[in-house]
N, C-alpha and C positions, 0 to 999 in steps of 0.2 A: 502493500500501500504505498510505506513513502517512498519507495525510489518512483511508483507511479506518478506522485505527487511531484517530489522536484523533476520528471520530466516534463509533464506538464507545466509547470513551472518556469523550465527552461525554455518549452517552447514558445512561450509567452513572450518572453526576456528577447529571445532569438526575434520572433514575428516583430516585436514591437522595434527593436533596432534594427529591420531590413528596411520599418518605413523613413527611421532616422539617419539617413546618408544622404551625402554630397559627392558630388565627383568634383572631380579638380583634374586641370590639363598636366599631364608629365610633360618633361622636356622631348625634343623633338627626338633625340638617341635613345630614349626607354624605352619599352617594349611599349607594342601595340593595345595592349592592357590599360584601360583607365585603371587608376589607382583610387576605392573606395574609402571613404573616412566616416569615420561615426562620427556624429556630430550631434548636439543639442541645440534644439534651438526653442522662443519664447512660444512662436505661432506656426503650426502644423498648416500647410495651403489646406484649405476646404474647396472642394468642388462647388461652383455656384452653379451649374447647370445640366445636374447630372439628370433630374425626370424628364430634359430635353432631349437628352444624348439616347437616354435607355427608349424612349419611346420611337426614334431614329429607327436605332439598333434593331427593336423588335424582338419576335423570335422568327427566327429566318423558315420559311415554310418546309423548305427540306428539310431542316432540321426535324420539325414536327412532323412530317408524315415517315421521315426515317427512325422517330423515338428517340432522339439524341439528346442528353440533357447532360448537365456538370457546370464546371465553375470553370472560365475564364480570367487568368488572373495576370495580370498587365502590370507594369512597373512604368510611369509618366514621372519626365525630368520636366519639371515645371520651370521657369525663366522667373527674374525677379520682376516682372509687370503683372506676374501668374495667369502666362503663356503658356503652352503645351510647347516643349519643344522636339521631343524626340522618347520614345518608347523601345521598351524589351516584354516580350510574352513571356511568361516566367512559367504559365501552365496552360496547355491548351486542351480541350477535351477532346474536340475536332473540329477541322479546317473548315468547316462550313461555319460555326461558333463565332472562331476564332475571327475570321474572316470581316465579319459582321461587325466584331468590335471593333476593328485595326482600322475599318473603311470611315470610323466616325472620331478615333481618338482628339484629332487633331482638332477639334471643332469644342472638346474640353476647355470650360473658363475654369478658372482657380481665383483665391486672393493670395496673395504670396506666401513666402516662409517669413517670417520673419527674425533672425539673430542683434542681438545687442540694436534692436532696436531698425535694424538695416533691411529691404528683402533680399533672401540671397534664390539662389537656385538649389531644387531640391526634390528627390525622387518622391515621388509618393507610390505604394502597389495598391490598386484598385481591384476586387473582385466584378465580375460579371454573372449573373447565376440565371442557367436558363433550365425550368424546371417546368415539367407536360404535368396539366390536371390530370386529377385521379382518372378520371372518366378518358383520357386521351391514354393516359395508361394500360388500360385494361386491354384496348385495341391489339398493345405490343405482346402482350403476354400470352396472347391466345396461342 
C-alpha cells in the first residue's frame, strides 16, 4: 500500500513538473536536442478559447464509425504574448484523432506564463479526450 501511494505521489509530481518546463535555445555547436529546464512560475498559461477549439475539433465521423476512443495529449509552447508557437504530440490514440487535434492547435489563445512579473515562453500539456456515448459503444461490442 505504501509503495503504491509513493508511486502515485511520484507520478503526480512528475506530471506537474512536466507542465512546468520552459525551453532554452542551445548554442549552434550544441546537440540538436534542446535543453529542458524545470522552472517555477507565478502564473501558468490558461487557455482562453478551449470551448471554441473543442467544438471545431469535434469528434471525427471516421473515428465514431470505427469506435475509436481515447486521449490525445499534446504539449504546446506558448509565447510571451500568449500565442501558440509550436507543439509536440505526447500521446496519440489513433491518427484520425491526433490529426483532428493538430489541425486546430495553432488557433489556441492563452494568457501568458508569468515569472518574476514578466511574461515568458512556457510549455503546457493539454489532453483532448474522445469518448463515445454508451449507445454508440454498444454498437461496437456486438
